[in-house]
Structures are given as structure tokens and as C-alpha cells.
gemmi code that builds the backbone of each chain (N, CA, C; Angstrom):
import gemmi

chains = {
    "A": [
        ("MET", (93.725, 75.906, 185.198), (92.725, 75.989, 186.287), (92.340, 77.446, 186.526)),
        ("PRO", (91.112, 77.809, 186.250), (90.721, 79.206, 186.434), (90.704, 79.607, 187.901)),
        ("THR", (90.989, 80.847, 188.139), (91.069, 81.353, 189.500), (90.114, 82.521, 189.686)),
        ("GLY", (89.265, 82.398, 190.688), (88.375, 83.501, 191.015), (88.891, 84.245, 192.224)),
        ("VAL", (88.437, 85.455, 192.363), (88.822, 86.274, 193.504), (87.576, 86.523, 194.341)),
        ("ARG", (87.683, 86.209, 195.625), (86.574, 86.523, 196.513), (86.806, 87.920, 197.045)),
        ("ILE", (85.912, 88.821, 196.701), (86.101, 90.219, 197.085), (85.295, 90.495, 198.350)),
        ("ASP", (85.980, 91.068, 199.318), (85.394, 91.320, 200.632), (84.615, 92.633, 200.593)),
        ("VAL", (83.296, 92.513, 200.457), (82.444, 93.694, 200.344), (81.413, 93.652, 201.458)),
        ("SER", (81.162, 94.772, 202.070), (80.179, 94.826, 203.160), (78.765, 94.840, 202.579)),
        ("PRO", (77.779, 94.318, 203.335), (76.382, 94.391, 202.897), (75.969, 95.841, 202.629)),
        ("GLU", (76.527, 96.772, 203.410), (76.197, 98.190, 203.235), (76.646, 98.683, 201.856)),
        ("GLN", (77.836, 98.210, 201.437), (78.359, 98.636, 200.138), (77.446, 98.132, 199.013)),
        ("ILE", (76.903, 96.951, 199.204), (76.006, 96.382, 198.183), (74.667, 97.126, 198.155)),
        ("THR", (74.135, 97.445, 199.317), (72.828, 98.119, 199.337), (72.940, 99.601, 198.980)),
        ("SER", (74.123, 100.171, 199.116), (74.271, 101.607, 198.853), (74.317, 101.937, 197.364)),
        ("LEU", (74.424, 100.914, 196.516), (74.426, 101.159, 195.072), (73.048, 101.613, 194.620)),
        ("ARG", (73.005, 102.273, 193.474), (71.726, 102.775, 192.973), (71.139, 101.786, 191.958)),
        ("TYR", (70.146, 101.046, 192.397), (69.446, 100.091, 191.539), (68.277, 100.806, 190.856)),
        ("ASN", (67.821, 100.284, 189.748), (66.671, 100.895, 189.071), (65.365, 100.468, 189.744)),
        ("PHE", (64.234, 100.858, 189.174), (62.939, 100.588, 189.799), (62.662, 99.086, 189.931)),
        ("ASP", (63.326, 98.289, 189.102), (63.180, 96.834, 189.212), (64.195, 96.225, 190.169)),
        ("GLY", (64.983, 97.073, 190.831), (65.989, 96.562, 191.764), (67.223, 96.017, 191.066)),
        ("LEU", (67.476, 96.487, 189.846), (68.588, 95.954, 189.049), (69.622, 97.033, 188.740)),
        ("ILE", (70.852, 96.580, 188.495), (71.952, 97.467, 188.131), (72.711, 96.811, 186.969)),
        ("PRO", (73.105, 97.579, 185.961), (73.813, 96.977, 184.822), (75.242, 96.587, 185.187)),
        ("ALA", (75.672, 95.449, 184.665), (77.028, 94.942, 184.907), (77.704, 94.663, 183.570)),
        ("ILE", (78.849, 95.299, 183.366), (79.665, 95.093, 182.167), (80.745, 94.085, 182.521)),
        ("THR", (80.972, 93.130, 181.627), (81.967, 92.099, 181.886), (83.045, 92.144, 180.815)),
        ("GLN", (84.291, 92.245, 181.286), (85.428, 92.454, 180.379), (86.472, 91.366, 180.616)),
        ("ASP", (87.060, 90.875, 179.543), (88.083, 89.830, 179.639), (89.367, 90.385, 180.248)),
        ("HIS", (89.942, 89.669, 181.197), (91.110, 90.183, 181.926), (92.372, 90.200, 181.082)),
        ("GLN", (92.416, 89.399, 180.031), (93.621, 89.368, 179.202), (93.491, 90.247, 177.964)),
        ("THR", (92.452, 89.994, 177.174), (92.296, 90.729, 175.922), (91.658, 92.098, 176.129)),
        ("ARG", (91.013, 92.299, 177.287), (90.268, 93.533, 177.588), (89.049, 93.702, 176.678)),
        ("GLU", (88.680, 92.639, 176.004), (87.465, 92.648, 175.195), (86.239, 92.748, 176.106)),
        ("VAL", (85.265, 93.590, 175.728), (84.000, 93.620, 176.466), (83.199, 92.393, 176.027)),
        ("LEU", (82.899, 91.526, 176.975), (82.272, 90.246, 176.655), (80.757, 90.337, 176.607)),
        ("MET", (80.172, 91.081, 177.543), (78.718, 91.144, 177.623), (78.297, 92.262, 178.557)),
        ("MET", (77.016, 92.583, 178.507), (76.413, 93.418, 179.527), (75.144, 92.724, 179.979)),
        ("ALA", (74.974, 92.587, 181.280), (73.763, 91.968, 181.805), (73.375, 92.702, 183.082)),
        ("TRP", (72.416, 92.157, 183.807), (71.876, 92.849, 184.976), (72.065, 92.034, 186.235)),
        ("MET", (72.174, 92.734, 187.340), (72.292, 92.093, 188.644), (71.306, 92.727, 189.611)),
        ("ASN", (70.783, 91.921, 190.535), (70.130, 92.501, 191.706), (71.093, 92.345, 192.896)),
        ("ALA", (70.692, 92.799, 194.065), (71.607, 92.771, 195.215), (72.038, 91.353, 195.547)),
        ("GLU", (71.132, 90.400, 195.365), (71.443, 89.005, 195.690), (72.462, 88.431, 194.690)),
        ("ALA", (72.298, 88.723, 193.422), (73.258, 88.272, 192.406), (74.646, 88.839, 192.706)),
        ("LEU", (74.662, 90.094, 193.113), (75.929, 90.757, 193.415), (76.590, 90.119, 194.636)),
        ("ARG", (75.787, 89.875, 195.663), (76.304, 89.217, 196.865), (76.927, 87.864, 196.517)),
        ("ARG", (76.231, 87.095, 195.703), (76.730, 85.762, 195.331), (77.995, 85.854, 194.474)),
        ("THR", (78.013, 86.829, 193.577), (79.196, 87.034, 192.731), (80.426, 87.282, 193.592)),
        ("PHE", (80.283, 88.152, 194.569), (81.412, 88.457, 195.447), (81.769, 87.261, 196.315)),
        ("ASP", (80.764, 86.550, 196.760), (81.004, 85.442, 197.681), (81.661, 84.255, 196.984)),
        ("GLU", (81.214, 83.978, 195.745), (81.699, 82.786, 195.046), (82.887, 83.053, 194.138)),
        ("GLY", (83.108, 84.328, 193.804), (84.174, 84.635, 192.851), (83.810, 84.232, 191.436)),
        ("ARG", (82.504, 84.043, 191.224), (81.992, 83.712, 189.886), (80.852, 84.647, 189.555)),
        ("MET", (80.714, 84.985, 188.284), (79.668, 85.923, 187.883), (78.297, 85.278, 188.000)),
        ("VAL", (77.427, 85.963, 188.753), (76.021, 85.565, 188.903), (75.171, 86.778, 188.517)),
        ("TYR", (74.333, 86.607, 187.518), (73.484, 87.700, 187.040), (72.030, 87.438, 187.432)),
        ("TRP", (71.184, 88.429, 187.121), (69.747, 88.238, 187.223), (69.196, 88.161, 185.804)),
        ("SER", (68.553, 87.056, 185.485), (67.953, 86.902, 184.162), (66.589, 87.587, 184.137)),
        ("ARG", (66.481, 88.644, 183.352), (65.210, 89.361, 183.276), (64.162, 88.541, 182.535)),
        ("SER", (64.579, 87.742, 181.548), (63.607, 86.945, 180.790), (63.080, 85.774, 181.623)),
        ("ARG", (63.952, 85.163, 182.388), (63.532, 84.018, 183.197), (63.156, 84.420, 184.616)),
        ("GLN", (63.463, 85.660, 184.984), (63.172, 86.163, 186.338), (63.754, 85.242, 187.407)),
        ("GLU", (65.050, 84.952, 187.239), (65.727, 84.122, 188.234), (67.221, 84.414, 188.225)),
        ("LEU", (67.900, 84.026, 189.299), (69.353, 84.157, 189.349), (69.967, 83.280, 188.272)),
        ("TRP", (71.032, 83.765, 187.681), (71.638, 83.114, 186.518), (73.137, 83.016, 186.798)),
        ("ARG", (73.530, 81.834, 187.258), (74.935, 81.585, 187.600), (75.641, 81.206, 186.310)),
        ("LYS", (76.303, 82.160, 185.748), (76.845, 82.056, 184.384), (77.733, 80.817, 184.212)),
        ("GLY", (77.370, 79.984, 183.260), (78.178, 78.815, 182.962), (77.651, 77.521, 183.558)),
        ("ASP", (76.639, 77.591, 184.437), (76.100, 76.368, 185.033), (75.511, 75.459, 183.958)),
        ("THR", (74.920, 76.058, 182.950), (74.358, 75.271, 181.846), (75.374, 75.096, 180.719)),
        ("SER", (75.999, 76.185, 180.302), (76.884, 76.157, 179.135), (78.278, 75.620, 179.457)),
        ("GLY", (78.658, 75.710, 180.728), (80.032, 75.346, 181.091), (81.005, 76.502, 180.970)),
        ("ASP", (80.549, 77.581, 180.340), (81.441, 78.715, 180.107), (81.351, 79.701, 181.273)),
        ("ARG", (81.972, 79.328, 182.371), (81.913, 80.144, 183.595), (82.797, 81.383, 183.497)),
        ("GLN", (82.497, 82.331, 184.347), (83.293, 83.565, 184.392), (83.803, 83.744, 185.820)),
        ("PHE", (85.106, 83.860, 185.970), (85.734, 83.997, 187.282), (86.177, 85.437, 187.501)),
        ("VAL", (85.770, 85.970, 188.637), (85.999, 87.391, 188.932), (87.471, 87.646, 189.252)),
        ("ARG", (88.026, 88.664, 188.652), (89.382, 89.108, 188.975), (89.371, 90.484, 189.659)),
        ("GLU", (88.571, 91.396, 189.124), (88.472, 92.737, 189.702), (87.038, 93.212, 189.539)),
        ("ALA", (86.612, 94.119, 190.401), (85.249, 94.647, 190.311), (85.243, 96.135, 190.651)),
        ("TYR", (84.541, 96.898, 189.837), (84.501, 98.357, 189.985), (83.064, 98.863, 189.936)),
        ("PHE", (82.830, 100.027, 190.521), (81.548, 100.715, 190.347), (81.838, 102.128, 189.852)),
        ("ASP", (80.875, 102.721, 189.178), (81.166, 103.989, 188.517), (80.861, 105.193, 189.412)),
        ("CYS", (81.158, 106.368, 188.908), (81.070, 107.608, 189.681), (79.656, 107.882, 190.175)),
        ("ASP", (78.657, 107.408, 189.455), (77.256, 107.602, 189.855), (76.727, 106.434, 190.687)),
        ("THR", (77.552, 105.452, 190.950), (77.184, 104.214, 191.660), (75.953, 103.530, 191.053)),
        ("ASP", (75.813, 103.649, 189.731), (74.680, 102.970, 189.089), (75.092, 102.083, 187.909)),
        ("ALA", (76.372, 101.713, 187.859), (76.838, 100.759, 186.851), (78.066, 100.043, 187.402)),
        ("LEU", (78.223, 98.770, 187.026), (79.307, 97.932, 187.544), (80.184, 97.434, 186.399)),
        ("LEU", (81.459, 97.235, 186.705), (82.396, 96.684, 185.727), (83.163, 95.538, 186.384)),
        ("PHE", (83.127, 94.372, 185.755), (83.852, 93.207, 186.254), (84.916, 92.785, 185.254)),
        ("ILE", (86.109, 92.576, 185.755), (87.195, 92.021, 184.945), (87.237, 90.533, 185.283)),
        ("VAL", (87.087, 89.699, 184.272), (86.923, 88.264, 184.528), (87.839, 87.397, 183.683)),
        ("GLU", (88.001, 86.182, 184.165), (88.588, 85.131, 183.343), (87.431, 84.343, 182.752)),
        ("GLN", (87.327, 84.372, 181.440), (86.233, 83.693, 180.749), (86.656, 82.275, 180.409)),
        ("GLU", (85.893, 81.328, 180.853), (86.170, 79.920, 180.596), (85.508, 79.492, 179.289)),
        ("GLY", (86.059, 78.477, 178.663), (85.398, 77.832, 177.532), (85.333, 78.668, 176.282)),
        ("ALA", (84.256, 78.483, 175.518), (84.143, 79.092, 174.195), (83.948, 80.598, 174.252)),
        ("GLY", (83.284, 81.089, 175.280), (83.050, 82.518, 175.348), (81.829, 82.848, 176.158)),
        ("ALA", (81.446, 84.130, 176.100), (80.351, 84.628, 176.930), (78.990, 84.484, 176.264)),
        ("CYS", (78.966, 84.416, 174.944), (77.688, 84.541, 174.231), (77.038, 83.184, 173.965)),
        ("HIS", (75.711, 83.169, 174.083), (74.974, 81.928, 173.872), (74.993, 81.496, 172.400)),
        ("THR", (75.427, 82.403, 171.511), (75.513, 82.069, 170.084), (76.779, 81.286, 169.765)),
        ("GLY", (77.711, 81.250, 170.755), (78.992, 80.598, 170.509), (80.107, 81.581, 170.242)),
        ("GLU", (79.737, 82.856, 170.074), (80.765, 83.891, 169.899), (81.430, 84.168, 171.241)),
        ("ARG", (82.644, 84.671, 171.182), (83.358, 84.971, 172.431), (82.726, 86.156, 173.162)),
        ("SER", (82.383, 87.204, 172.411), (81.711, 88.374, 172.982), (80.304, 88.481, 172.427)),
        ("CYS", (79.381, 88.989, 173.252), (78.022, 89.239, 172.768), (77.977, 90.397, 171.777)),
        ("PHE", (79.009, 91.231, 171.774), (79.048, 92.396, 170.876), (79.803, 92.038, 169.588)),
        ("PHE", (79.339, 91.038, 168.886), (80.066, 90.565, 167.711), (79.545, 91.151, 166.410)),
        ("ARG", (78.457, 91.921, 166.486), (77.926, 92.518, 165.265), (78.199, 94.019, 165.225)),
        ("ALA", (78.818, 94.466, 164.147), (79.174, 95.878, 164.005), (78.103, 96.612, 163.208)),
        ("PHE", (77.911, 97.862, 163.531), (77.012, 98.717, 162.756), (77.689, 99.151, 161.454)),
        ("GLY", (76.884, 99.177, 160.395), (77.208, 99.862, 159.151), (78.537, 99.574, 158.501)),
        ("THR", (78.843, 100.435, 157.556), (80.108, 100.381, 156.852), (80.873, 101.646, 157.206)),
        ("ASP", (82.100, 101.471, 157.672), (82.849, 102.627, 158.163), (83.241, 103.569, 157.026)),
        ("ASP", (83.239, 104.846, 157.366), (83.612, 105.882, 156.412), (84.369, 106.938, 157.213)),
        ("VAL", (85.688, 106.889, 157.146), (86.499, 107.785, 157.984), (86.326, 109.233, 157.526)),
        ("VAL", (86.055, 110.100, 158.486), (85.891, 111.510, 158.157), (86.767, 112.352, 159.078)),
        ("ALA", (87.213, 113.457, 158.585), (87.944, 114.415, 159.430), (86.925, 115.149, 160.294)),
        ("VAL", (87.284, 115.409, 161.518), (86.347, 116.115, 162.411), (87.030, 117.343, 163.020)),
    ],
    "B": [
        ("MET", (95.319, 115.433, 166.091), (93.966, 115.736, 165.588), (93.096, 114.482, 165.681)),
        ("PRO", (92.104, 114.494, 166.544), (91.257, 113.311, 166.676), (90.433, 113.047, 165.424)),
        ("THR", (90.180, 111.796, 165.184), (89.458, 111.397, 163.985), (88.223, 110.593, 164.352)),
        ("GLY", (87.091, 111.022, 163.866), (85.867, 110.266, 164.078), (85.513, 109.491, 162.832)),
        ("VAL", (84.688, 108.514, 163.022), (84.235, 107.704, 161.907), (82.733, 107.899, 161.778)),
        ("ARG", (82.296, 108.269, 160.581), (80.861, 108.365, 160.347), (80.373, 107.007, 159.878)),
        ("ILE", (79.535, 106.390, 160.669), (79.084, 105.037, 160.353), (77.739, 105.105, 159.642)),
        ("ASP", (77.681, 104.427, 158.525), (76.503, 104.462, 157.662), (75.475, 103.449, 158.157)),
        ("VAL", (74.487, 103.955, 158.879), (73.478, 103.085, 159.473), (72.111, 103.523, 158.973)),
        ("SER", (71.273, 102.572, 158.638), (69.940, 102.911, 158.150), (69.029, 103.280, 159.322)),
        ("PRO", (68.011, 104.130, 159.081), (67.033, 104.427, 160.133), (66.379, 103.152, 160.656)),
        ("GLU", (66.195, 102.168, 159.789), (65.584, 100.902, 160.202), (66.450, 100.190, 161.239)),
        ("GLN", (67.774, 100.261, 161.024), (68.692, 99.596, 161.950), (68.619, 100.263, 163.335)),
        ("ILE", (68.431, 101.568, 163.340), (68.336, 102.295, 164.616), (67.019, 101.993, 165.325)),
        ("THR", (65.940, 101.940, 164.587), (64.642, 101.694, 165.234), (64.452, 100.223, 165.604)),
        ("SER", (65.199, 99.339, 164.966), (65.019, 97.904, 165.243), (65.660, 97.472, 166.557)),
        ("LEU", (66.447, 98.336, 167.166), (67.058, 98.001, 168.458), (65.991, 97.945, 169.542)),
        ("ARG", (66.289, 97.239, 170.616), (65.319, 97.107, 171.713), (65.606, 98.144, 172.794)),
        ("TYR", (64.790, 99.190, 172.806), (64.902, 100.241, 173.817), (64.041, 99.845, 175.017)),
        ("ASN", (64.360, 100.418, 176.183), (63.540, 100.122, 177.365), (62.256, 100.961, 177.351)),
        ("PHE", (61.483, 100.897, 178.440), (60.196, 101.585, 178.463), (60.337, 103.100, 178.359)),
        ("ASP", (61.527, 103.608, 178.715), (61.788, 105.042, 178.585), (62.364, 105.394, 177.209)),
        ("GLY", (62.444, 104.396, 176.328), (62.987, 104.647, 174.999), (64.499, 104.744, 174.986)),
        ("LEU", (65.145, 104.137, 175.976), (66.607, 104.240, 176.103), (67.287, 102.878, 175.965)),
        ("ILE", (68.558, 102.936, 175.570), (69.376, 101.729, 175.439), (70.745, 102.038, 176.048)),
        ("PRO", (71.321, 101.102, 176.816), (72.629, 101.373, 177.429), (73.761, 101.334, 176.401)),
        ("ALA", (74.709, 102.256, 176.582), (75.863, 102.337, 175.680), (77.145, 102.295, 176.512)),
        ("ILE", (77.992, 101.337, 176.207), (79.300, 101.193, 176.861), (80.329, 101.857, 175.964)),
        ("THR", (81.225, 102.630, 176.562), (82.241, 103.337, 175.782), (83.624, 102.885, 176.227)),
        ("GLN", (84.410, 102.453, 175.239), (85.709, 101.841, 175.512), (86.797, 102.574, 174.737)),
        ("ASP", (87.933, 102.794, 175.356), (89.052, 103.486, 174.712), (89.663, 102.622, 173.606)),
        ("HIS", (89.906, 103.207, 172.450), (90.372, 102.420, 171.297), (91.816, 101.948, 171.447)),
        ("GLN", (92.599, 102.618, 172.291), (93.994, 102.205, 172.448), (94.198, 101.320, 173.668)),
        ("THR", (93.781, 101.811, 174.836), (94.026, 101.060, 176.071), (92.985, 99.968, 176.294)),
        ("ARG", (91.847, 100.063, 175.593), (90.710, 99.145, 175.771), (90.079, 99.278, 177.158)),
        ("GLU", (90.415, 100.341, 177.849), (89.785, 100.629, 179.141), (88.307, 100.968, 178.915)),
        ("VAL", (87.428, 100.448, 179.768), (86.022, 100.853, 179.712), (85.926, 102.226, 180.375)),
        ("LEU", (85.510, 103.209, 179.624), (85.523, 104.595, 180.106), (84.251, 104.954, 180.869)),
        ("MET", (83.110, 104.495, 180.375), (81.838, 104.872, 180.993), (80.711, 104.012, 180.449)),
        ("MET", (79.575, 104.092, 181.117), (78.337, 103.558, 180.578), (77.277, 104.630, 180.714)),
        ("ALA", (76.569, 104.911, 179.643), (75.513, 105.913, 179.703), (74.360, 105.429, 178.825)),
        ("TRP", (73.393, 106.284, 178.598), (72.184, 105.872, 177.890), (71.992, 106.690, 176.623)),
        ("MET", (71.353, 106.083, 175.642), (71.036, 106.763, 174.391), (69.567, 106.533, 174.061)),
        ("ASN", (68.949, 107.528, 173.443), (67.686, 107.267, 172.777), (67.966, 107.221, 171.263)),
        ("ALA", (66.949, 107.006, 170.470), (67.170, 106.837, 169.024), (67.794, 108.098, 168.413)),
        ("GLU", (67.401, 109.257, 168.916), (67.942, 110.510, 168.372), (69.428, 110.667, 168.724)),
        ("ALA", (69.804, 110.339, 169.953), (71.213, 110.396, 170.359), (72.048, 109.462, 169.488)),
        ("LEU", (71.500, 108.305, 169.217), (72.210, 107.315, 168.403), (72.366, 107.803, 166.959)),
        ("ARG", (71.304, 108.372, 166.417), (71.361, 108.935, 165.069), (72.450, 109.999, 164.979)),
        ("ARG", (72.490, 110.885, 165.965), (73.488, 111.966, 165.947), (74.907, 111.442, 166.111)),
        ("THR", (75.036, 110.428, 166.966), (76.357, 109.816, 167.171), (76.903, 109.277, 165.855)),
        ("PHE", (76.051, 108.571, 165.120), (76.481, 108.010, 163.841), (76.723, 109.110, 162.812)),
        ("ASP", (75.903, 110.124, 162.856), (75.999, 111.177, 161.856), (77.224, 112.049, 162.058)),
        ("GLU", (77.525, 112.352, 163.323), (78.614, 113.289, 163.613), (79.950, 112.590, 163.889)),
        ("GLY", (79.916, 111.306, 164.182), (81.159, 110.617, 164.540), (81.638, 110.994, 165.923)),
        ("ARG", (80.729, 111.531, 166.705), (81.025, 111.903, 168.097), (79.953, 111.343, 169.005)),
        ("MET", (80.336, 110.962, 170.212), (79.371, 110.351, 171.128), (78.362, 111.385, 171.620)),
        ("VAL", (77.079, 111.050, 171.411), (75.968, 111.857, 171.910), (75.081, 110.936, 172.744)),
        ("TYR", (74.900, 111.260, 174.009), (74.094, 110.445, 174.913), (72.789, 111.163, 175.230)),
        ("TRP", (71.929, 110.459, 175.982), (70.746, 111.081, 176.555), (70.980, 111.222, 178.055)),
        ("SER", (70.928, 112.438, 178.551), (71.105, 112.656, 179.983), (69.777, 112.419, 180.691)),
        ("ARG", (69.746, 111.384, 181.536), (68.511, 111.084, 182.263), (68.238, 112.123, 183.350)),
        ("SER", (69.284, 112.668, 183.940), (69.082, 113.668, 185.001), (68.610, 115.003, 184.422)),
        ("ARG", (69.160, 115.380, 183.286), (68.767, 116.667, 182.688), (67.661, 116.506, 181.653)),
        ("GLN", (67.375, 115.255, 181.279), (66.351, 114.963, 180.273), (66.601, 115.744, 178.984)),
        ("GLU", (67.843, 115.620, 178.506), (68.179, 116.284, 177.239), (69.345, 115.566, 176.569)),
        ("LEU", (69.507, 115.814, 175.280), (70.638, 115.247, 174.561), (71.924, 115.820, 175.152)),
        ("TRP", (72.956, 114.980, 175.203), (74.191, 115.324, 175.894), (75.335, 114.985, 174.932)),
        ("ARG", (75.800, 116.054, 174.243), (76.877, 115.887, 173.265), (78.185, 115.934, 174.035)),
        ("LYS", (78.709, 114.782, 174.302), (79.829, 114.606, 175.238), (81.013, 115.511, 174.867)),
        ("GLY", (81.413, 116.329, 175.812), (82.579, 117.191, 175.604), (82.242, 118.618, 175.236)),
        ("ASP", (80.976, 118.914, 174.934), (80.618, 120.285, 174.574), (80.918, 121.250, 175.723)),
        ("THR", (80.720, 120.796, 176.946), (81.013, 121.635, 178.117), (82.431, 121.411, 178.614)),
        ("SER", (82.820, 120.137, 178.765), (84.115, 119.803, 179.368), (85.277, 119.900, 178.383)),
        ("GLY", (84.973, 119.797, 177.106), (86.040, 119.762, 176.100), (86.562, 118.360, 175.845)),
        ("ASP", (86.150, 117.430, 176.681), (86.659, 116.061, 176.567), (85.746, 115.243, 175.661)),
        ("ARG", (85.849, 115.507, 174.368), (84.971, 114.851, 173.396), (85.383, 113.397, 173.160)),
        ("GLN", (84.461, 112.638, 172.622), (84.714, 111.226, 172.294), (84.405, 111.000, 170.826)),
        ("PHE", (85.403, 110.525, 170.093), (85.251, 110.306, 168.662), (85.082, 108.826, 168.360)),
        ("VAL", (84.068, 108.532, 167.602), (83.691, 107.137, 167.332), (84.677, 106.472, 166.373)),
        ("ARG", (85.117, 105.288, 166.725), (85.954, 104.487, 165.824), (85.212, 103.237, 165.346)),
        ("GLU", (84.522, 102.569, 166.266), (83.769, 101.361, 165.909), (82.508, 101.330, 166.759)),
        ("ALA", (81.477, 100.659, 166.277), (80.229, 100.563, 167.039), (79.626, 99.173, 166.855)),
        ("TYR", (79.203, 98.601, 167.962), (78.665, 97.234, 167.967), (77.348, 97.171, 168.727)),
        ("PHE", (76.515, 96.205, 168.418), (75.328, 95.920, 169.227), (75.374, 94.445, 169.627)),
        ("ASP", (74.722, 94.121, 170.730), (74.895, 92.765, 171.260), (73.852, 91.786, 170.713)),
        ("CYS", (73.989, 90.549, 171.112), (73.180, 89.457, 170.574), (71.682, 89.651, 170.820)),
        ("ASP", (71.337, 90.358, 171.893), (69.934, 90.631, 172.215), (69.451, 91.961, 171.646)),
        ("THR", (70.306, 92.666, 170.946), (70.035, 94.010, 170.389), (69.503, 94.975, 171.445)),
        ("ASP", (69.976, 94.815, 172.699), (69.541, 95.744, 173.743), (70.705, 96.373, 174.514)),
        ("ALA", (71.902, 96.330, 173.927), (73.052, 97.017, 174.514), (74.019, 97.377, 173.385)),
        ("LEU", (74.717, 98.506, 173.549), (75.615, 99.009, 172.525), (77.027, 99.134, 173.069)),
        ("LEU", (78.003, 98.963, 172.186), (79.405, 99.134, 172.561), (80.079, 100.035, 171.532)),
        ("PHE", (80.685, 101.108, 172.019), (81.408, 102.031, 171.148), (82.888, 102.043, 171.494)),
        ("ILE", (83.707, 101.910, 170.472), (85.150, 102.059, 170.636), (85.468, 103.495, 170.202)),
        ("VAL", (86.078, 104.254, 171.100), (86.248, 105.681, 170.844), (87.674, 106.160, 171.083)),
        ("GLU", (87.948, 107.315, 170.482), (89.140, 108.067, 170.842), (88.696, 109.124, 171.849)),
        ("GLN", (89.210, 109.019, 173.066), (88.832, 109.947, 174.132), (89.767, 111.150, 174.114)),
        ("GLU", (89.193, 112.319, 174.007), (89.983, 113.554, 173.987), (90.178, 114.059, 175.414)),
        ("GLY", (91.242, 114.799, 175.656), (91.423, 115.519, 176.916), (91.699, 114.632, 178.109)),
        ("ALA", (91.216, 115.081, 179.262), (91.566, 114.441, 180.534), (90.926, 113.071, 180.684)),
        ("GLY", (89.760, 112.877, 180.123), (89.095, 111.593, 180.285), (87.598, 111.708, 180.165)),
        ("ALA", (86.921, 110.605, 180.510), (85.470, 110.531, 180.327), (84.703, 111.032, 181.545)),
        ("CYS", (85.329, 110.989, 182.724), (84.567, 111.204, 183.955), (84.559, 112.674, 184.382)),
        ("HIS", (83.399, 113.098, 184.897), (83.267, 114.484, 185.345), (84.110, 114.764, 186.594)),
        ("THR", (84.611, 113.700, 187.248), (85.459, 113.886, 188.436), (86.901, 114.210, 188.060)),
        ("GLY", (87.219, 114.059, 186.759), (88.587, 114.279, 186.314), (89.343, 112.978, 186.093)),
        ("GLU", (88.748, 111.869, 186.502), (89.357, 110.565, 186.255), (89.185, 110.196, 184.784)),
        ("ARG", (90.081, 109.353, 184.310), (89.989, 108.953, 182.900), (88.754, 108.068, 182.646)),
        ("SER", (88.515, 107.119, 183.550), (87.338, 106.250, 183.453), (86.401, 106.536, 184.613)),
        ("CYS", (85.102, 106.396, 184.377), (84.122, 106.539, 185.464), (84.212, 105.365, 186.445)),
        ("PHE", (84.831, 104.269, 186.023), (84.936, 103.080, 186.881), (86.270, 103.092, 187.634)),
        ("PHE", (86.519, 104.129, 188.383), (87.825, 104.268, 189.040), (87.817, 103.761, 190.473)),
        ("ARG", (86.653, 103.345, 190.979), (86.595, 102.840, 192.348), (86.374, 101.340, 192.363)),
        ("ALA", (87.268, 100.634, 193.058), (87.200, 99.174, 193.134), (86.467, 98.745, 194.394)),
        ("PHE", (85.776, 97.640, 194.286), (85.133, 97.033, 195.451), (86.170, 96.326, 196.319)),
        ("GLY", (85.999, 96.471, 197.625), (86.649, 95.631, 198.636), (88.147, 95.459, 198.559)),
        ("THR", (88.605, 94.483, 199.302), (90.009, 94.096, 199.313), (90.078, 92.691, 198.754)),
        ("ASP", (90.921, 92.526, 197.757), (90.960, 91.240, 197.062), (91.523, 90.134, 197.930)),
        ("ASP", (91.010, 88.965, 197.745), (91.435, 87.783, 198.482), (91.334, 86.617, 197.502)),
        ("VAL", (92.477, 86.248, 196.937), (92.475, 85.224, 195.885), (92.131, 83.861, 196.470)),
        ("VAL", (91.184, 83.209, 195.837), (90.767, 81.890, 196.306), (90.804, 80.896, 195.161)),
        ("ALA", (91.099, 79.666, 195.477), (91.013, 78.615, 194.471), (89.554, 78.278, 194.246)),
        ("VAL", (89.166, 78.027, 193.038), (87.759, 77.706, 192.750), (87.657, 76.386, 191.988)),
    ],
}
model = gemmi.Model(1)
for chain_id, residues in chains.items():
    chain = gemmi.Chain(chain_id)
    for i, (resn, *xyz) in enumerate(residues, 1):
        res = gemmi.Residue()
        res.name, res.seqid = resn, gemmi.SeqId(i, " ")
        for name, pos in zip(("N", "CA", "C"), xyz):
            atom = gemmi.Atom()
            atom.name, atom.element = name, gemmi.Element(name[0])
            atom.pos, atom.b_iso = gemmi.Position(*pos), 0.0
            res.add_atom(atom)
        chain.add_residue(res)
    model.add_chain(chain)
structure = gemmi.Structure()
structure.add_model(model)
structure.setup_entities()
């Protein structure tokens, strides 16, 4: 049974973050056990409020221009364990319990499943 | 002695990524040992080219509007170990060896050192 954490955040704390011109802030989502980075998506203030209130990740879909409660369609919900903001207050990091197959719509566990190039170790 | 990896990426692969209207793409940087997310910053195509070429993280500073070769001033360089792009080709993930005190200009190891609220575990 997955467990979410309801984080007690003031409305002031949510509005004090630095959103971009579209009112959005990037959110990085990381698995609480493997520490794998699962995805990066965007939130507006309302998505953030709902995420904290429900203990489940809610993003803003830029393509659909609507709130995107992760897992409502796929079943692969994300439950919040910890939440951080960065030194510039313009990026967010969520530690989550990922339900089901994974975060990516392709069926991969992480959206970052494709690596660049062929590695060539060099001394620096 | 830190070791960087020179990743063999074609110019086509760099230009085929989806940059925003400012020509930038978000880059997440993660520690190769602890898997801690160290920071999120932005790259343009030139920063990305240099990162791959030098095996060291090079970002685009939006505040200074210039290339930002991480660690040139602070000494806390970041050496590339692995590099990934996401399913939408609009976000990047770098696994790095972080030199020195850490990634953050405040002296913290990660820029995400501040947590939201007080946790309150709830059943979901």
C-alpha cells in the first residue's frame, strides 16, 4: 500500500517561489528507494497546492494546458515522500514512491532512458 | 583525480533536441555515487557541445547571459560520467563526479537543501 505524505505548506510559501512567464516552475521527480531520476515536468501554483494537499504528484500539462494528476489515466501514481526547493527558489525536487510500471508513458521506469553517444573515458 | 567522460555526440543529435523559445533546455545534475540531485540549470546548444567535448559541465547562465563553465570560479568542477535525454527530448540528465565542497554557491552540496513544510504522514 503506497503512502503519501501531506506536507504542511503555507500559501505564502507557494506564491513566493519564482515561476516563469507562463506561471510555471520545473519539478524533478526522484524515486525514494533507487534514487533514480524518474522525470522532469512543470507545475503551476495550483498543481503545487494540490500536490501538497493530496500527497500525490500533480503537474501542469503544457501540451494539454490542464492539471495532470499523475497516474489517473495510467494507474502509475506517484506518492510524495519529501519535497525540496533550490537555492534560487526556481526549481523543485520531489522524492516519491512510484507506483506501477514507472513514470514514463513509453512504459520505461524513468523518462531518461536514452543515453547520449558512446562513452570514451578520458583523463582530465 | 577526477575523471570525465568525453561523450561522442553528433551535431545533429544536439540540434535535434527541443529547446525553449530562448534556445535553452533544462539540465539536471546528479551525483554518480550518492545519486543525490545536485542542481538544475540551463544549457544552450553551445553549452551542451562544450560539455560533451570537455567532459565537464558547462551551463548557460541566464542571469549573466554567458556560458558558465562550472567550477572555473569556485573550483567545484563537475565531471561528466553519463548523459541522458528524456522521452520528450526537452530535458537532460547528467550523472557527474562533483569536485570540492559541492554544487551550490551557498556552500551546500546540493542546491536542493531546503525542504518544504513539516511532514505529516497520511494514508492514501
